[in-house]
C-alpha positions in Angstrom: -220.4 71.5 -5.8 -221.8 71.2 -2.3 -224.8 73.6 -2.1 -226.3 74.9 1.1 -230.0 75.6 2.0 -230.6 78.0 4.9 -234.0 78.7 6.4 -235.6 80.5 9.3 -239.1 80.9 10.7 -241.2 83.9 11.6 -239.9 85.2 14.9 -243.3 85.0 16.5 -243.6 81.2 16.0 -243.0 78.8 18.9 -240.6 76.0 19.6 -242.7 73.1 18.4 -243.8 74.7 15.2 -240.2 75.4 14.4 -239.5 71.7 14.8 -242.2 71.1 12.3 -240.7 73.5 9.7 -237.4 71.6 10.1 -239.2 68.5 8.8 -240.4 70.3 5.7 -236.9 71.7 4.9 -235.2 68.4 5.7 -237.5 66.5 3.3 -236.9 69.1 0.6 -233.1 68.5 1.0 -233.7 64.8 0.8 -235.4 65.3 -2.6 -232.6 67.6 -3.8 -229.9 65.1 -2.9 -231.3 62.6 -5.4 -230.0 65.1 -8.0 -227.4 67.3 -6.4 -225.4 67.5 -3.1 -227.1 69.8 -0.7 -226.6 70.4 3.0 -229.3 71.9 5.3 -228.1 74.7 7.6 -229.7 74.6 11.0 -230.8 78.1 12.2 -229.6 79.0 15.7 -232.3 79.2 18.4 -233.0 82.6 19.8 -235.3 83.8 22.6 -238.9 82.8 21.9 -242.1 84.2 23.3 -242.8 81.2 25.6 -239.3 81.2 27.0 -239.7 83.1 30.3 -236.7 82.4 32.4 -234.0 85.0 32.9 -231.1 83.0 31.5 -229.4 84.0 28.3 -231.2 82.2 25.4 -229.6 83.5 22.2 -227.6 81.7 19.4 -228.3 78.3 20.9 -227.0 75.5 18.6 -229.2 72.6 17.7 -227.0 70.1 19.5 -228.2 71.6 22.8 -231.7 70.1 22.1 -231.3 67.4 19.5 -229.0 64.6 18.4 -227.1 65.9 15.4 -225.8 62.5 14.5 -229.3 61.2 14.3 -230.4 64.1 12.0 -227.5 63.4 9.7 -228.7 59.9 9.1 -231.6 61.4 7.2 -230.0 64.4 5.4 -226.7 66.2 5.7 -227.0 69.1 8.3 -224.6 71.7 9.6 -224.9 74.0 12.6 -225.2 77.7 11.7 -222.0 78.7 13.4 -220.1 76.0 11.5 -221.6 77.3 8.2 -220.3 80.8 9.0 -216.8 79.3 9.1 -217.5 77.6 5.7 -218.6 81.0 4.3 -215.3 82.6 5.3 -216.7 86.1 4.8 -218.3 85.7 1.4 -222.0 86.4 0.9 -224.6 83.8 0.1 -226.2 84.2 -3.3 -230.0 84.5 -2.8 -232.5 85.3 -0.1 -236.0 84.3 -1.1 -238.6 85.9 1.3 -241.8 83.9 1.1 -245.2 85.5 1.7 -248.9 84.9 1.0 -250.6 86.1 -2.1 -252.0 89.5 -1.2 -255.2 88.6 -3.1 -255.7 85.3 -1.4 -255.8 81.7 -2.8 -258.3 82.5 -5.5 -261.0 79.9 -4.6 -259.1 76.6 -5.2 -255.8 75.1 -4.4 -253.2 75.5 -7.1 -249.5 75.3 -6.5 -247.7 78.4 -7.6 -245.1 81.0 -6.8 -244.5 84.4 -8.3 -242.0 87.3 -7.8 -244.0 90.1 -6.1 -243.6 93.3 -4.3 -243.1 92.8 -0.6 -246.4 92.7 1.3 -245.0 93.9 4.6 -242.0 95.2 6.4 -239.0 92.8 6.6 -235.6 93.0 8.2 -233.5 93.1 5.0 -231.8 96.2 3.8 -229.3 97.0 1.0 -226.2 99.1 1.8 -223.8 101.0 -0.4 -221.7 97.9 -0.9 -224.7 96.5 -2.9 -225.1 93.6 -0.5 -228.2 92.8 1.5 -227.9 92.8 5.2 -230.2 91.6 8.0 -230.5 90.4 11.6 -228.0 87.5 11.3 -224.5 88.8 12.2 -221.8 88.5 9.6 -224.2 87.3 6.9 -225.0 89.1 3.7 -226.5 88.1 0.4 -226.0 89.2 -3.2 -229.7 89.1 -4.1 -233.0 89.5 -2.2 -236.6 89.3 -3.4 -240.1 88.6 -2.1 -242.0 85.7 -3.6 -245.6 84.9 -3.1 -246.2 81.2 -2.7 -248.8 78.6 -2.1 -247.2 75.2 -2.4 -245.9 72.1 -0.7 -242.1 72.0 -0.1 -241.6 69.6 -3.0 -242.6 72.4 -5.4 -239.3 74.1 -4.6 -237.1 71.3 -5.9 -237.1 72.3 -9.5 -236.9 76.0 -8.6 -233.7 75.4 -6.7 -232.1 73.1 -9.3 -233.0 75.1 -12.4 -233.9 78.7 -11.5 -231.0 79.0 -9.0 -228.6 76.6 -10.5 -225.6 78.9 -10.1 -226.3 79.7 -6.4 -224.0 78.0 -3.9 -226.2 79.1 -0.9 -229.9 80.0 -0.8 -231.9 81.1 2.2 -235.7 80.9 2.9 -236.3 83.2 5.9 -240.0 82.3 6.2 -239.8 78.5 5.9 -243.2 78.1 7.5 -244.9 79.5 4.4 -244.5 76.3 2.5 -246.6 73.3 3.4 -246.0 69.7 4.1 -246.2 67.3 1.3 -246.4 63.6 2.1 -247.0 64.2 5.7 -247.5 60.5 6.4 -243.8 60.1 5.6 -242.3 59.4 9.0 -238.6 59.1 8.2 -237.7 62.7 8.9 -239.7 62.8 12.1 -238.0 59.6 13.4 -234.6 61.1 12.8 -235.4 64.0 15.2 -234.2 62.6 18.4 -233.5 64.6 21.6 -230.0 65.1 22.8 -228.6 62.4 25.0 -228.1 64.8 27.9 -231.8 65.8 28.0 -232.9 62.2 27.6 -230.7 61.3 30.6 -232.2 64.0 32.7 -235.7 62.9 31.8 -234.9 59.3 32.5 -233.5 60.1 35.9 -236.7 61.9 36.9 -238.8 59.0 35.6 -236.8 56.5 37.6 -236.6 58.6 40.8 -240.1 60.0 41.0 -242.3 57.9 38.8 -241.0 54.3 39.2 -240.4 54.3 35.4 -237.6 52.8 33.3 -237.4 51.7 29.7 -237.0 48.0 30.5 -240.2 47.7 32.7 -242.1 50.2 30.5 -241.2 48.3 27.3 -239.9 51.5 25.7 -236.2 50.5 25.0 -235.1 52.4 21.9 -232.6 51.2 19.2 -229.5 53.4 19.0 -230.0 53.8 15.3 -233.6 55.0 14.5 -233.4 53.3 11.1 -233.4 49.9 12.7 -236.3 50.7 15.1 -239.7 49.6 13.9 -242.4 49.2 16.6 -246.0 48.3 16.5 -248.9 49.8 18.4 -249.0 48.0 21.8 -245.3 47.2 22.0 -244.9 50.0 24.6 -246.6 49.7 28.1 -245.4 53.0 29.7 -244.6 53.9 33.2 -247.1 53.6 36.1 -248.3 57.2 35.8 -250.7 59.4 33.9 -249.2 62.4 32.0 -251.3 65.5 31.4 -250.4 68.6 29.3 -252.4 71.6 30.3 -251.6 74.6 28.0 -252.7 77.9 29.5 -251.3 81.5 29.1 -252.2 82.7 25.6 -254.5 79.7 25.0 -256.8 81.1 27.7 -257.6 84.0 25.3 -257.1 82.4 21.9 -258.6 79.0 22.6 -260.8 79.5 25.6 -263.6 77.5 23.9 -261.5 74.4 24.1 -259.8 74.7 27.5 -261.2 73.2 30.7 -261.1 74.9 34.0 -258.5 73.5 36.4 -261.3 71.9 38.4 -262.7 70.1 35.4 -259.3 69.0 34.3 -258.7 67.6 37.8 -262.0 65.7 37.6 -261.0 64.2 34.3 -257.5 63.2 35.7 -259.2 61.5 38.7 -261.5 59.5 36.3 -258.5 58.3 34.2 -256.5 57.4 37.3 -259.4 55.4 38.7 -259.9 53.5 35.4 -256.2 52.6 35.1 -255.6 52.1 38.8 -252.8 54.6 38.9 -251.6 56.7 41.8 -249.3 59.2 40.1 -249.8 62.0 37.7 -247.2 64.1 35.9 -248.3 67.5 34.8 -246.7 69.6 32.1 -248.1 73.1 32.1 -247.4 76.8 31.7 -250.1 77.6 34.3 -249.6 80.2 36.9 -249.0 79.1 40.5 -252.5 79.9 41.4 -253.9 77.9 38.6 -251.7 74.9 39.5 -252.9 75.0 43.1 -256.5 75.0 41.8 -255.6 71.8 39.9 -253.9 70.1 42.8 -256.6 70.9 45.4 -259.2 69.0 43.2 -257.0 65.9 42.6 -257.7 63.1 45.1 -255.4 63.4 48.2 -254.2 59.8 47.6 -252.6 60.8 44.3 -249.0 62.1 44.0 -248.7 65.1 41.6 -245.4 65.8 39.9 -243.9 68.5 37.7 -240.5 69.0 36.2 -239.2 72.6 36.5 -235.5 72.2 36.2 -232.9 73.5 38.6 -230.7 76.5 37.9 -228.0 74.4 36.4 -230.4 72.8 33.9 -231.9 76.1 33.0 -228.6 77.8 32.6 -227.3 75.1 30.3 -230.4 74.1 28.3 -232.8 77.0 28.8 -236.6 76.8 28.6 -236.4 74.8 25.4 -234.5 72.1 27.2 -237.0 72.0 30.1 -239.8 71.7 27.5 -238.1 68.7 25.9 -237.7 67.0 29.3 -241.4 67.6 29.9 -242.2 66.0 26.5 -239.9 63.1 27.1 -241.5 62.3 30.5 -245.1 62.6 29.0 -244.1 60.4 26.1 -243.3 57.5 28.5 -246.5 57.6 30.6 -249.0 54.7 30.7 -251.6 57.2 29.4 -251.4 60.7 28.0 -254.0 63.4 27.8 -253.2 66.8 26.2 -254.5 70.1 25.0 -256.4 70.5 21.8 -254.6 72.5 19.0 -251.3 72.6 21.0 -248.2 71.7 19.0 -246.6 70.7 22.3 -249.1 67.9 22.6 -248.8 67.1 18.9 -245.1 66.4 19.4 -245.8 64.1 22.3 -248.3 62.2 20.2 -245.6 61.6 17.6 -243.0 60.5 20.2 -245.5 57.9 21.6 -246.3 56.7 18.0 -242.5 56.1 17.5 -242.3 54.3 20.8 -245.2 52.0 20.0 -248.0 53.0 22.3 -251.6 52.0 21.7 -253.3 55.0 20.0 -256.1 55.1 22.5 -253.6 55.8 25.3 -252.1 58.7 23.2 -254.6 60.7 21.2 -256.6 62.2 24.1 -257.5 65.8 24.9 -259.3 67.6 27.7 -262.7 69.0 27.0 -264.1 72.4 27.9 -266.4 72.3 31.0 -269.7 70.7 30.4 -268.7 68.8 27.3 -267.5 65.3 28.1 -267.6 64.1 24.4 -265.6 66.8 22.6 -263.6 66.1 19.4 -260.4 64.2 20.1 -257.0 64.6 18.3 -256.6 63.2 14.8 -254.6 60.0 14.7 -251.4 60.1 12.7 -250.4 56.5 12.2 -246.7 55.7 11.9 -245.7 54.2 8.5 -242.3 52.5 7.9 -240.9 52.6 4.4 -239.4 49.4 3.1 
């Protein structure tokens, strides 16, 4: 029997954290498939907090952003709208709503999970038909329960195989509650490639504006990620500096780690001088006023670029697509400097590891004003399994 694992993420979480939760669920399915046949159902993308454009951004399939064929080389996946066709109106068996332990961890880390009363409000409700309904249209379940959990994703393998052995489809609405296991395992991450359309748009911008192409930059990728194994220093990068400057909510939640735009510009000038570069690409959610404050403090001889996307790109790919194009361009720069604690910057670090950049050109972050020696990002070294 082919079984299906559905998952979702807390609606308040951002685009790049959701990508991270996918890795956990994909690796769980990889483990399950050593025993049984499971397929991972990809949750449709809906409007997120950081998506600010006025285009419709609901029920977006994964193929808009990512290469589904590449994902399938790691584990079997299916788009949510295709799974609905497979369901053909029947309910899924179980919805397991993960939550923290109300009393906390208890002083030391122990993997465990227990059926508990629900800690907070959730969007699931039972109607007279006995089925559980929620925010996903045309989806119901036979059973629903809240489960307190503190565990890595691997802990769920036996639970799914033995405790839910008769369930043909199971859903974890709060997939972010389970933790990574062997996080140094890069296979799942290498399989997450961007859609060819978005890569093409990013490559055109690199070529037109930044004098950058894969041949000269030494960033040519194999069509099949399983055959691509690059070492640090294999990639050179385009003749530009890339900077990610996270602002908006970070100005309030992480103000102790963010530079002023003047200080950021000074750091950019220093790096450009050291590397003898004349172009900088900026990925940012800064306001127009903030961006002008950055530009006015960058040397006049330097060309400053951003990618904002025209109406056609926004209409077809939304803010998520524009964010991916930003990341793709940043990932190919000669040198990258990002924002501490930002998952947007983390994803760029990973992309550059895969491409084979030297780590000293990748794991860099701006410091708050007055601190030129702040802690820099942890290095996550790529490992290839034999």
